[in-house]
C-alpha positions in Angstrom: 21.5 -23.1 4.9 19.1 -20.1 5.3 16.7 -19.1 2.6 17.8 -16.7 0.1 15.6 -13.6 -0.2 15.1 -10.5 -2.5 13.0 -7.3 -2.5 12.0 -6.4 -5.9 11.2 -2.6 -5.6 13.2 -1.0 -2.9 11.1 2.1 -2.5 9.7 3.1 1.0 8.0 -0.3 1.8 10.6 -2.4 0.2 13.6 -0.5 1.8 12.0 -0.8 5.2 11.3 -4.5 5.0 14.8 -5.2 3.5 16.4 -3.1 6.3 15.0 -5.0 9.1 15.3 -8.4 7.5 19.0 -7.7 6.7 19.5 -6.6 10.4 18.1 -9.8 11.4 20.8 -11.6 9.7 18.8 -12.9 6.7 20.5 -13.5 3.2 18.8 -10.7 1.3 19.4 -8.4 -1.7 17.5 -5.4 -2.9 16.6 -4.4 -6.4 15.4 -1.1 -7.5 15.4 1.3 -10.5 16.5 4.6 -8.8 20.1 4.6 -9.5 21.1 7.1 -6.7 19.1 5.0 -4.1 20.9 1.8 -5.1 24.5 3.5 -4.9 23.7 5.1 -1.6 22.5 1.9 -0.2 25.5 0.0 -1.3 27.9 2.8 -0.1 26.3 3.8 3.3 23.5 1.1 4.0 20.0 2.0 4.7 19.3 4.4 7.5 16.0 4.0 9.2 14.5 6.9 11.4 11.2 7.7 12.9 9.2 5.6 15.4 11.5 2.6 14.8 14.9 4.2 14.5 17.5 5.5 14.4 19.6 2.6 13.1 21.8 2.0 10.0 22.4 -1.4 8.4 24.7 -2.3 5.5 23.0 -3.9 2.5 23.5 -5.5 -0.8 21.6 -3.5 -3.5 21.3 -3.8 -7.4 19.9 -1.8 -10.2 17.4 -3.6 -12.5 20.0 -3.2 -15.3 22.5 -5.3 -13.4 20.1 -7.7 -11.3 19.3 -9.5 -14.5 22.7 -11.0 -14.4 22.3 -12.2 -10.8 22.9 -16.0 -10.8 21.2 -16.9 -7.4 17.7 -17.9 -7.3 15.6 -16.8 -4.5 13.4 -18.8 -2.1 11.3 -15.8 -1.2 10.9 -12.4 -3.2 9.2 -9.5 -1.3 7.5 -7.7 -4.2 6.9 -4.0 -3.4 6.6 -2.3 -7.0 4.1 0.5 -7.8 1.0 -1.2 -9.1 1.5 0.4 -12.7 4.8 -1.5 -12.8 3.4 -4.9 -11.8 3.2 -6.8 -15.0 6.9 -6.3 -16.3 8.3 -6.4 -12.9 6.6 -9.7 -12.1 8.1 -11.2 -15.3 11.3 -10.0 -14.1 10.9 -11.4 -10.7 9.8 -14.8 -12.0 13.2 -15.3 -13.6 14.7 -14.8 -10.1 12.4 -17.2 -8.3 13.7 -20.6 -7.2 11.8 -23.5 -8.4 9.8 -23.9 -5.2 10.2 -20.2 -4.3 7.2 -17.8 -3.7 6.5 -14.2 -4.5 5.1 -12.2 -1.5 3.1 -9.1 -2.7 3.6 -6.3 -0.4 1.8 -4.0 -3.0 -1.0 -1.5 -2.6 -4.2 -2.2 -4.7 -5.4 -5.5 -6.0 -2.6 -7.2 -8.1 -2.7 -10.5 -6.7 -4.4 -12.3 -9.6 -2.2 -10.4 -12.2 0.9 -11.5 -10.3 -0.2 -15.1 -9.9 -1.1 -15.4 -13.6 2.6 -14.5 -14.3 4.7 -16.3 -11.7 2.2 -19.1 -11.0 -0.8 -19.4 -8.6 1.0 -21.9 -6.3 3.9 -19.2 -6.2 2.2 -16.1 -5.0 1.0 -15.2 -1.7 -0.5 -11.8 -0.5 0.9 -9.7 2.3 -1.2 -6.5 3.3 0.6 -3.9 5.2 -2.2 -2.6 7.5 -2.0 0.8 9.2 1.4 1.9 8.5 3.1 5.2 7.3 6.6 4.9 5.7 8.4 7.5 3.6 11.6 7.6 1.4 12.2 11.2 0.9 15.9 10.8 0.1 18.3 8.1 -1.1 19.1 5.5 1.4 16.9 7.0 4.2 13.6 5.4 5.2 11.3 7.0 7.7 8.6 5.2 9.7 5.8 7.5 10.9 3.2 6.8 13.5 3.3 4.3 16.4 4.5 0.7 15.7 1.4 -1.7 15.4 2.8 -4.0 18.2 2.7 -1.2 20.5 -0.9 -0.6 20.0 -2.0 -4.3 19.7 -2.2 -4.1 15.7 -0.9 -6.6 13.2 0.6 -4.6 10.4 1.5 -7.6 8.2 -1.3 -10.0 7.2 -0.1 -12.8 5.1 -2.6 -15.0 3.1 -2.9 -17.5 0.5 -5.3 -16.6 -2.4 -7.4 -19.8 -1.7 -7.9 -18.8 1.8 -6.2 -21.5 3.8 -3.5 -20.9 6.4 -0.5 -22.7 5.3 2.8 -23.4 6.9 4.6 -21.2 4.4 2.1 -18.2 5.2 2.9 -18.7 8.9 6.7 -18.8 7.9 6.5 -15.5 6.1 4.5 -13.9 8.8 7.1 -15.1 11.4 9.8 -13.7 9.3 8.0 -10.2 9.1 7.5 -10.2 12.8 10.8 -8.9 13.5 9.8 -5.7 12.0 6.1 -5.4 13.5 3.0 -7.1 14.5 2.3 -9.9 12.0 -0.3 -12.8 11.5 -1.2 -15.2 8.8 -4.8 -14.8 7.6 -7.5 -16.9 5.9 -9.2 -13.8 4.4 -6.6 -12.2 2.4 -9.2 -10.8 0.0 -11.2 -9.3 2.9 -7.9 -7.8 4.1 -7.1 -6.5 0.6 -10.5 -4.6 0.3 -10.1 -3.2 3.5 -6.6 -1.8 2.8 -7.9 -0.7 -0.7 -10.8 1.2 1.0 -8.5 2.8 3.5 -5.9 3.8 0.9 -8.5 5.0 -1.7 -10.1 7.2 1.1 -7.0 8.9 2.2 -4.2 8.8 -0.3 -5.8 10.9 -3.2 -7.2 13.4 -0.7 -3.5 14.5 0.5 -2.3 13.9 -3.1 -4.6 16.3 -4.6 -4.5 18.9 -2.0 -0.9 19.1 -1.2 -2.0 18.8 2.5 -0.8 16.4 5.2 -3.2 14.0 6.9 -3.9 16.2 9.8 -4.4 19.3 7.6 -6.8 17.4 5.4 -8.6 16.1 8.5 -9.5 19.6 9.6 -11.6 20.1 6.5 -15.3 19.0 6.7 -15.5 18.7 2.9 -12.4 16.5 2.7 -13.9 14.2 5.5 -17.0 14.1 3.4 -15.1 12.7 0.4 -13.3 10.2 2.5 -16.8 8.9 3.8 -18.2 8.7 0.3 -15.2 6.9 -1.1 -15.4 4.3 1.6 -19.1 4.0 1.3 -18.8 3.2 -2.3 -15.9 0.9 -1.9 -17.7 -1.3 0.7 -20.9 -1.4 -1.3 -19.0 -2.7 -4.3 -17.2 -5.2 -2.3 -20.2 -6.3 -0.4 -21.9 -6.6 -3.7 -19.4 -9.1 -4.8 -19.6 -11.1 -1.5 -16.3 -10.4 0.0 -15.9 -10.6 3.7 -14.3 -7.1 4.2 -12.3 -6.7 7.3 -13.3 -3.8 9.6 -12.0 -0.3 8.3 -11.0 1.9 11.2 -12.7 -0.6 13.5 -16.1 -0.4 11.6 -17.7 -3.0 9.6 -18.1 -2.8 5.9 -21.9 -2.9 6.5 -22.0 0.2 8.6 -19.6 2.0 6.0 -22.2 1.1 3.2 -24.9 2.8 5.0 -23.1 6.2 5.5 -25.9 8.3 4.1 -27.7 7.6 7.4 -27.5 10.6 9.8 -26.3 9.1 12.9 -23.8 6.7 11.0 -22.4 9.6 9.1 -21.6 11.5 12.5 -20.0 8.3 13.8 -17.8 7.9 10.6 -16.9 11.6 10.5 -15.2 11.1 13.9 -13.1 8.5 12.4 -11.4 11.1 10.1 -11.0 13.9 12.6 -7.4 15.2 13.1 -5.3 13.1 15.6 -3.9 15.3 18.3 -0.2 15.2 18.6 0.2 12.9 15.4 2.5 13.9 12.6 0.9 15.7 9.5 2.0 12.6 7.3 1.7 12.8 3.4 0.5 9.4 1.9 2.5 7.6 -0.6 0.5 9.1 -3.4 1.2 12.5 -2.1 4.8 11.7 -1.9 4.7 10.6 -5.7 2.9 14.0 -6.6 5.5 15.8 -4.6 8.3 14.0 -6.6 6.6 14.4 -9.9 6.0 10.8 -10.4 2.9 8.9 -11.6 0.5 7.8 -9.0 -1.5 4.6 -8.4 -4.9 6.4 -8.6 -6.2 4.5 -11.7 -5.4 1.2 -10.0 -6.9 2.3 -6.6 -10.0 4.5 -7.0 -10.2 3.7 -10.5 -10.4 0.0 -9.7 -13.2 0.5 -7.2 -15.2 2.3 -10.1 -14.4 -0.5 -12.7 -15.7 -3.1 -10.3 -18.6 -1.0 -9.5 -19.7 -0.9 -13.1 -19.4 -4.8 -12.9 -21.4 -5.0 -9.8 -24.0 -2.3 -10.7 -23.0 -0.1 -8.0 -22.6 3.7 -8.6 -19.2 5.2 -7.6 -19.4 8.8 -8.5 -16.8 10.0 -6.0 -14.3 7.3 -6.7 -14.8 8.2 -10.6 -14.5 11.9 -10.0 -11.3 11.9 -7.8 -9.7 9.5 -10.2 -10.1 12.0 -12.8 -8.8 14.9 -10.9 -5.8 13.2 -9.6 -5.1 11.8 -13.1 -5.1 15.6 -14.5 -2.3 16.2 -11.9 -0.5 13.0 -13.2 -0.7 14.6 -16.7 0.5 17.8 -15.6 -2.7 19.8 -16.6 -3.8 20.4 -12.9 -1.9 21.4 -9.7 -2.3 20.1 -6.2 -4.6 22.4 -4.3 -7.3 22.6 -1.8 -9.7 23.8 -4.5 -9.6 20.3 -5.9 -12.0 19.2 -3.3 -14.7 21.2 -4.7 -13.9 20.2 -8.1 -14.4 16.5 -7.2 -17.6 17.1 -5.2 -18.9 19.0 -8.3 -17.9 16.2 -10.8 -19.5 13.6 -8.4 -22.8 15.8 -8.5 -22.4 16.4 -4.7 -23.7 19.8 -3.3 
């Protein structure tokens, strides 16, 4: 018999993974808290559009309220919850795991240790989703932006054990995900996590706090400066803690950490310029702001700032942008381009 699988957190990333694995013929259920989405998936399947569509696939979906009654135990659970829902949802997922099952974290941010402390360190494995844009703007409909990774020689899925050894199960999960896009097992999941964290932290809050798309923000020199400063701080923190950070936009963490040097700054600025012909995509954090949902900023940029304190590395821009986006979360500030100047001011940058 094939392995039983579940997706816990069928938002954009979870629904995307679930749609492809189901189409491939795997025994899989999706579990989510958005009732309308669950009902739509059960009635009409998942519609996938964009660069890997269009197609529609029938799926089995459950709301958390009835998934607690599921009698099956799952060999593989793809965990794609928002970071702020990690703790309670991990306890929920633990009850669904088979005795020798594994939970695969497809989340943003740095949640692996928290997950492992709940489900067991031998039952958690990281999966970084690199260089991918996926949106869920309406129930039952996932849209993939950009060009698929395999078309540009890029591995979107990087699967790795927390202790850094490439194991048969890491290769198995990478193989499962290869039906979706480029995929590989890695011995450096922590370096991959820091690289993805830096990428997200430098892009997600920019579009979230301005209301602009990726290309719209890229046209603003002040926005690009914030992105460079965020990346610089993140890399300095990671390097101070001896992480082997994977290249970000093809550039090593050491170079990002020296962003203040004039010739290097110009090289890095080019990495954030608008991409001709690309969609003006909104990040997952921007999608959350548009939908009136809480963002992951405190567990993204805020995490970099917290780790900076521990490492003795100043992170004024990450701290400033966390506070501004948090005010948007609280409803005391609106998404607007003027927030760029506010972040620069709070960070003491003129």
